N, C-alpha and C positions, 0 to 999 in steps of 0.2 A: 423410844420403843414402847415404854409403858403407856405413854399418851396414845400411841397408835392402837394398842390393845384395848385401852379404855374406850376409844372411839369406835372400835370394831364391835365391842359389846353393846354400846349404845345403838348402833345401827341394827344389830341383830334383834334387839328388843323393841324396835320401833313399832308403834301402831301402824296398821296397814294404810289407813286413810291419811292423805295429806290435806291439812286445813289451809285454805287459801285466804290470805288477808290483803285487802286493798288499802293502801295508804293514800288518803285523799286530803287535799287542802288547797288554799290559795297559793299562787306563785310566791316563792321566797319565804316559805314558812319553815323550811328545814326538814322536809320529808326525807330527802336522801341522807342527810346527816344522821337522822334517827335510825334509818335502816342500816347505815354503816355501823352505828354504835351497837345495834342489836345483833348484827351478823358478823362483826369483826372484819368489815370491808370485803366480804366475799360476794360482792355484787356481780351479777352477770348482766352485760349490757348488749342490747340489740336494738332493733327498730320495731315499732308496731307494724303489723302486716299492711303492706301497700303504701306506707308513708315513711317520711324520714324523721318522725318524732322519736326521740330516744326512749327505749323501754329498759327499765332497770328491775331486776329481780334478785332475790336472795333467799336461801333456805336457812332456817334455824331449828334447833331441837329444844323443846321445853318439856320436861318430865316425860321423856321418851315419846313425845308426840312431834311429828314433823310439820312445820309450818312453812308455807311458801309466801314470801312477802313481795308484793307487787307495788312499785312506786308509780302511781298514776300521774299523768301530766297535771300541772297546776291549773286550777279552775276557779273562777269567781262565782259562777252559777252553773246550773245544769240545763238551762235553756241556751244551748251553745251558740256563742258568737265565733269562737275560734276552733281550730282543728283539735287543740288539746282538750277543750271542754267537751267536744263531741266524742273523742276517744274515751274520756272518763265516764261520761254518761252511758255510752254503748257497752263499756266493760261491765258496769254495775248491772245493766239490764240483761245482757246476754250471758255473761260468765257467772253471775250470781255468786260472788265470793261469800265465804262463811262468816266473815267479819270485816267491818270497816274500822280502820284507825283514822279518825279525823284529826289531822294535825292542825292546831290553831296557834296563831301568834298571840301570846299573852298580852302584848302591848297594843294589839289591834283587835281586841276581842269583839267589839261591836260590829266591825266590818266582817270579821271571820264567821260570826254566828249565822249570817244569812246562808252560807253554804251548809253549815251544820243542820239548819232547819230543812234545807232541801234534801240532804242525805237521809234524814229520818223518813222521808216518803218512800224510800226503796224497800222498806220492811226487811232490813238486814241488821243483825246485832251490831252495836257500835260502841266504841269507847273514844274518849277525847284525850289526845296528848296535848297538854297545855305547854307548848314549847316556848323557849326563851324565858322560862319562869324566873331564872336568876336575874334577868333584867327587870322583871316586874318588881321583884323584891328590892333591887337596887334603886328603882324609881319610887320606892316607898308607896306602892299601890297595894292595897289589901283586897282580897277576893274571898267571898264566902263560897268555897268549893262545894260544901255539902248542900247548900241551898240550890246552886246551879245543877248539881248532880241529881237532886230530887226532882227538880223541874223537868229536866230532860230525860230522866230515867236512864242515865248512862253513867258508867264509872269514869271519873276524870283523874288523870295522872299528870302532875307537874313534871316537866322534863326540860332538859337542854341537850339536844343531840350533839352539839359541838363540844360541850364540856363533859358529856357522859353522865349527866344528872338524871336520876329517875329511871334508868334503864332496867334495873332489876324489878322495880315496881311495875313498869310497863309490861315486862314479860309475864309477871303474875296476873296482871289484868287481862292480857291477851288470852292466856290459858283458861282463866276462870270464865270470861265472857263467851269464848268460843264453845265451851262445854255447856254453859247454862242457857245460852241462846235467848236471852231476854231482849225484846225489841224496844227501841227508844220511843219516847212520846212524840207525837206530831202536834205541834202547837200552832194555834191561830188565835187571833182576837175573838171575842165571844160570838159576834155575828157571823164571821167567816167560818168559825168552828162549826156552827150549826149547819151552815150550807154544805161544808165539807162532809160532815157525817151523813147528811141526807143524800148527797151524791153517792157515797159509798153504799148506803142501803139499797138504792135503786140498782146499782151495778153488781151487787154482791152475788146475785144468782148466775151471773155469767163470768165470774172471776177467772175460771180456767181457760176461757176463750179469748181473754183480752190480750194476752201476749206480753203484758207488763204487770208489775205489782199493782194491786187494786188502789192503794193509797196514792201511788204515783199518777195513775190515770185520773183519779178523783181531783187531785191538785191541779192537773193540767186543764181539766174541764172548768174548775173553779176560776182559773185565771183566763178562761176563754181562749185556750191555745188552739188555733185553727188547724194546725197540722194534726194534732191528736184527734180533734173532733172529726176532721175529714177522714182519717184512717178508720175510726170506729164506725162512722156512717157507711163507709164502703163495705165493711164487714157485717153491716146490719146489726150492730151491737149497741146502738145508741138510740135511746128514746128521746124524742125532741123535747119532752117535758123536763128532762134533766138540765137542759140549757138555761132554764129559768133560774137556776141557782148560781150561774156564772156571774162574776163581778167584773171581769176584765183585768188585764195585766197590770195596769197602773195602780188600780185599787189594791190588787193582790200584793204588789211589791211594797207599796206605802204602808199597808197594814202590817206586813211582816217586819219592816224596819221599825215601825212604831212599837211593836211588841218587844223587839230586841232591845230597843232603847230603854223601855221601861224596866226590863229585866236587868240590864246592866246598871241602871241607877240603884237597884236594890242590892246587887251583889258586889259592886265595886266601890271602893273608897280611896280616892286619890289625895295624897298629902302635898303634892307639888305637880307642876306642869311637866308631864313626862317628855314632851316634845320641845322643851325650851332650847336644849343644845342643838337638836336637829334643825329647828327653825332659824337659829342664829347662823349655822353653817350654810343652810339653804339660801339665806338672804344674800350670801356671797356667791356660792356656786351656781345658783339659778338666777342670778341677777341678769336682767335683759341686756345689759351692756358688758358685764364681765363673764357671764356664763360660758359663751362660746369660746372666747379667747382662752379661758382657763381650761376648757375641755381639750382644745388643741395642744396646750402646753402639757396637760396630763398625758395625752396620747403620745406626744413627742418623747416624754420622759420614759414611758413604757417601751416604746419603740427603741429608743436609744440604749436604755439599760439592758434590754433583752439581747441586743446584738453586741454591745460592748462587753458585757459580762460573759456571753456564751461563746464568742468567737475564739478566744484562746483555747477553750476546752473542746470546741469542735475541731480545731486544728490538731490538738493533742490526740483526740480520739482517732482521727484519720491516720495520724502517724503510728499510733499504737497498734491499730488493727492491721494496716497495710504493711508498714515497714518493720514491725516487730513480730506480731502474731503470724502474719503471712509469711515472713521470712523464715521463721523457725518451724512453721508447719511444713514448708517445702523442704527444709533441711531434714526433717524426720521422715519425709516421704521421698528420699533420694532415689529409691529404687523404681519409682514410677517414670514412664516416658515423659518427655518435656511437655507434650501437648496436654497431658492430664495435670501436670503440675501447674501449667499456665491457667487451665480451667479452674482449678481449686483456688489458686491465689487471686486471680483477677476477677473471676466471675462469682464464685461462691463466697470466699472470704471478703472480696470487694463488695459483694451484695450485702452481706451481713454488716460490713463496716459502714455502708451508706445508710443503713437503718440506725445503727448505734451512734453514728456521728450526729444524728438529729437529737439524741437524748438531751444534751445541754441546752440546745435552742428551744426544744419543745418544753422541757422541764422548767426553765426560767420563765418562758412566756406564760405557761399555764399558772405558775406561781403568782405572777403579777396580775393576770386576769382573775384568778381566784380572789386575790386581795380586793380588787375593784368590785367584783360581784358580791362577795360576802360583806363588804363594808357598807354596801348600799349605794355606791356612787354610780355603778354601771346603769342602773335603772334611771337615774337622773340624767345621765348622758344621752340616753335614748329620748327622753323628754325634750332635751335641748335641741336635738337635731331633727325632730319629727317634722317640723314645718318645712324644712329644706327637702327632706327625702319624700315627703308626701306629694311634692310637685311632680315626681316621676312614678308615683303609685306605690311607694314603699314606705315602711315605717321607719322611725328614727333609729331604731336599734340596728338597722342594716348598715348604717354608716360605720359602725365600730369595726366589724370584720373587714370592710373595704379598706379602711385606714391601715389595719394590721397587715393586709395583703401586700402593702409596699415593703414590708419587712420579709415575710415569708408566707407563701400561699397556703402552706399546710396548716399551721395553727389558725390562720384566718378562716379556713373552711370549717375547722372544728368549732370556731367561735360562733358559727351560724346556728349551732344547736341552741343558743340562748334566744333565738328569734321566736316570735309568737305564732306565726302562721307558716304552713307548709309552702305557700307561694313565696313569701319573703325568703325562706331558707333556700329554696331552689334558685330563685333569681339572684340572690347574693352569691350562691355557689357558682353560678354561671358567669358572674361578673368578676369574681376574684382572680381567675387566671389572667385577666387583662390588666390587673394591677402589677406594675413592674417590680418584681421581688428583688431582693438584694443580690441574688445569684446572677442576675442579668447585668448588674453594674460593672463587674470586671470586663465584660465584653464591650460595654459602652466606653469605658475608660481607655481600653486598648485602641479602639477604632477612632475615638475622638483625638487621642494623642497622635495617631498617624495622619489624620486627615483634617481635623478641626481644632488644632491646638489653641487658636485664638478665640474660639467660640465654644469651648468644651462644656462649660457650665450651662450655657443657653441650650445647646443641643440635648444634653442629658435631661434638663428640666422639661424641654419640649416633648421628649419621649414619655416621661411620666404623665404629663397632661394628655398626650395622645391616647395612651392606654385607658385612662379614666374616661375620656370623652367617648371613645368607641364603646366602652362598657355601658355608658348611659344610653347611647343610641341603640345598642343591642337589647337592653332591657325594655326600652320603649317599644321597639319593633315586636318583641316577643309578647308583650301585653296586648298589642293590637292584633296580632295574628294567631295567638294560641288562646282558645276560649277559656281554658282552666286557669290561665295566668292573667286574665283581664283585671284592670283596676276595679276594686270593689269599694263598698262603703262601710266595711267592717269597722266599728268604732275602735279607736286606739285607747284601750283601757290599761291604765298603769297605776299600780299601787306603789307609792314612795315609802319604802320601809325606813325605820329609824336608822341612823348611822351606828355601826357596830365595829368593834375591834376584834376580828376573828383570831382565835388562838393559833399560834404557829404550828402546833401538832396537827390540828385539823387541816390547815392549809397544805402542809407537807403530805398528809395522807390523801387529800383530794388530788393534789398534783401527781403523786405517784400512781394513783388509780388511772388518771387520764393518760399518762405516759405509757403505762402498761397496756391500755386499750389500743393506743396508736401502734405499738410494736406488734401486738398480736394480730391486728387486722391488716396492717400495711406490709408487714415483713415478707409474706409469701409472694405477693405480687411483685415487689421490688426484686427479690431474689430471682424469680423466673425471668424478668426482663433483663437483668444483668447477664444471665447466661445466654439469652437470645442475642443481646448486643455483642457479647464476647465472640459468639459464633461467627457473625458476619464481619466482625472487626479483625479477627485473628486467623480466619481460615481462608484459603489453604495455609496450613501452618508453615512458617518460615518462607513464605512466598516473597519475592522482591517487592520493594516499596511500590505502591500503586497497583498491585495485582490482587489484593484481598477482595473478598466478596463485597465488602463495603465500597472499596474503590471502584470495582467493576460496575456495581449497581449505580454508583454516583455518576460515572461516566455515561451510563445508559440513559439516565433521566435528566442530565444536566441541561439539555436543550429546553426543558419545561420552564426553567428559571431565567431564560434569556430575556423575556419581557420585564422581569424584575431587576435585571442588570447584573446578576451574578450567576453566569452559566459555566464558570470554571468548575471542574469536578472537585477540586480541593475545597472550594467553599461549600458545595452541596454535601460533601462527605461529613461536614460538621453537624448536620441537622439531626441525624440519628443519635449520635452521642449526646446532643443537647437535651434529648428526652431523658437520658439518665441524670444529667445535671447540667444546668445552663452554662456554668463556668467551664464545662468540658469542651466548649467551642474553642477556647484559647489553647488548651492542651493538644487538641486534635490538630488545630492549625499549625501549632509549633512543631509537632512530630512530622507532619506532611511537608511543611516548608523547609525543614532542616534535613529532608531526605531520608528520614527514618520511616519505619513502618507506621501505619495508621494507628495501630495499637502498640502496646509496649513490647510485643513480640515474645520471644522465648525467655524463659526464666534464666536469669544470669547464672552461669556455672561458676564464674569467677568471683562471685560475691563472697566477701570475707565474713566469717562467723566467729564472733567472740561474745559468748552469752553474757558474761559478767559485765563487759564493757557496754554492750547494747542495753542491758537491764539498767545500768547506771544512767545511760542516756535517757531512758524512759522516765526514771525517777526525777532527773534534772528537768526534763521537759514538763513533767507534771507540776513540779514546783514552780517553774517559770510561768506556767499557765495561770497560777494564782497571782503571781507578781504582775503579769500583764493585765489580768482582769482588774486588779487593784489600781494599776496605773490608768487603765481606761476609765475607771470610776473617778479617779482624782482629776483626770483631764476630760471631764464630762462634756464640756462645750466645744471639744474638737471633734472632727469626724473620723475618729480612730477606726471605727469598724469599716469604713468605706474608703479609706485612703488608698491611693494607687501605690502598689509596690514599685520597686525600682524599674525603670523603663527597660524594656527589652528592645534595644535599637535594631538588632538584627532582625527580629520578627517584624518590627514596624516597617523596616525597609522592604522586606519580602512581601508584606501585605500590599504595598504600593504596586507590586507587579500583578496582583490579582484584582484589585479594586481601584476604581476612581472615587473621588469624593462623593459623587452622586450615587454610585452603586454601593458604596460603604454605608451611606445613609439608608438606602433601601434595605440593605442586609440587617442593619440594626433594628429597623422597624419590623422586619420579618421575625427576628429573634424575639422582639417584644411581644408580638401577637401570636407567635407560633404555639404549638401544643406544649403544655407545661411539662415539668419534669415528672418522672415516673412515680415519685412519692406523692405528688399532688394528684396524679391520675388515680392512684390506689385509694387515696382518701375520698376522691370524688365518687368512685365506685362504692366505697363503704357507706358514704352518706346519702347518695342520691340514686344508686343503682346503675347497672350496666347500660341501660338504654339512654339515660340522660348523659352519661359520660361519653358514650359514642357520639351522641348529638353534639356535645361540647367540643369533642375532638374535630369532628367534621366542620363545624361552624368556624372554629379557629383556623383550620386549614384554609378555608375559603377567605376568611377575613385577612389573614396574614399575607396570602398570595395577592389578593385584590388590592389591598392598601399599599403594599410595597411596590406593586406594579404601577399603580396609579401615581405614586410619588415619583418613581423613576421616569415614567413616560412623560409626566407633566414637567419634570425637571429638565428633560432633554429639549423641551421647547425653549428653555431659557439658557441652558448651558451647552455649549458646543465643544 
């Protein structure tokens, strides 16, 4: 209460103006970690307008002044090669923030200062956050901060966003610089400096008409930037004589790096080789013979641990929400009609449960991915795979989300956020639903047990390869037919950071933030879809088996699937529930083939209620989840997560009345290539927008129908 009152007084006394601060730096320099440390993890996450690049913002209060912190995408330069660099440059030009916080990796100072020099040209007050400073000390590197600060005319604050070092000092520097508004020095070697100043003199009388900061324009002319020259010529703002002072891009860059190198020699003193350990590790992990095998082993470990550790908790969460919370919610709502109790338990609580049940999977996955990212390994993995992926027009980083898609499409799509270009993010997102996720595996196990007992492993492996093959064909066709997705010659620029051991507290905070983002954005879509599916699956309420709206609709359209070999309405009726969850195919088939309703029907009146006994069961199951997870960990080299449960001989025998081996194969292919589950769809909408999601759904409908039909009709030529 007292904290709330204090906060209220702070807000009442705030200055009216909000000061906008842009955090700018190379990729992987810790901008997000610094903003997290400054704001207490109160980040707001969205997308930049019109693109799928993640936008992060936070607000903080310093001395009753409100500051808006904007985390700009990582950039190496401001002559943009990538979408991220274009967004960063355009934000600085169009939004004109009040202050730039240039986040610099202390261990990569010489490489990072090129961007610092470029930022000085925007004529915006700036401070430098010298991040990972604790590592610089550990590496026994000395730096003359005062000399560097005097040269650049900016305040320099040593920080470590991950460990919370220098955060108070950074806040003081932000407040001071934002109010004093001193501009940084713009540094060139002597000859280029003369040319730069002369260009500024010539253009100074038309400063207001340029549409850009004067220094930024002068620097672009100095490097003979044709785009800027053409734009100014069209506006009749450029005297041809000014071009006499241009030196060309190569000379400009070489001169800048030469100056940076001379400055670093004066301010840095190294007592040992900082990269000695990194070089030793890279000699193994980037070895041309060992690198790729070790990468696949690493991905297997992440894949395996994620599902082995999360599965017991996913099962427990489903039980807790549906069989405990749902049961006693209905008990407390005894006065409602059965139809409303069914809606609440199966649609609303079931919808919430489907979101919450993803917590363990998403959380453990993001924890492992955060470890790989923050340790520096993920960047090296992209380097290893780049040659393979470049053959189909994609960067090496795309391979990582695709591999993860075999486990679960949802976190795999989230993993595309780490890709460098919008094209790669979009194409990877369109490919991932074709990677056969683990939820499809129970369907394969059931059907192969019924029809292909002696070739089970071969059939399942073939399905995995088929999905990946069709994804490759899809991405090639898209690049050929869609102009904005064509293969380009954008250079693959990758900074290999030193290896780091990220603190557990930081990893947990980052994981929690990502899980919270998933729930907030995906939950509403999932809940709406669950209610929709319940409606067609359960109405008319208490109707005989085979007369629900789902059954009636399935009978009406079943003829469409005759060319694919499964035109029985019972098979068609599983397709809509499969959009809720792929494993729902088995449950729906079981209910139909055993003569029950397609859905679970009315809420059981005869259900026994014993709160203390049921609560004890929950506690025991929760304890057993830890035991099972530990057992899975100990039995790491078994396929615990994907083992088939006890065979349902009755269901298998009934399946044989609906399918032949050929139609069963066609049905499995259809499930493989069909529209993904609603959680995946909601994440596709979140990441790529409604238009591309609709396109993906439509293309998957065409692909699943066409391929399964092709397989069935071709098979008929050989199987009588």
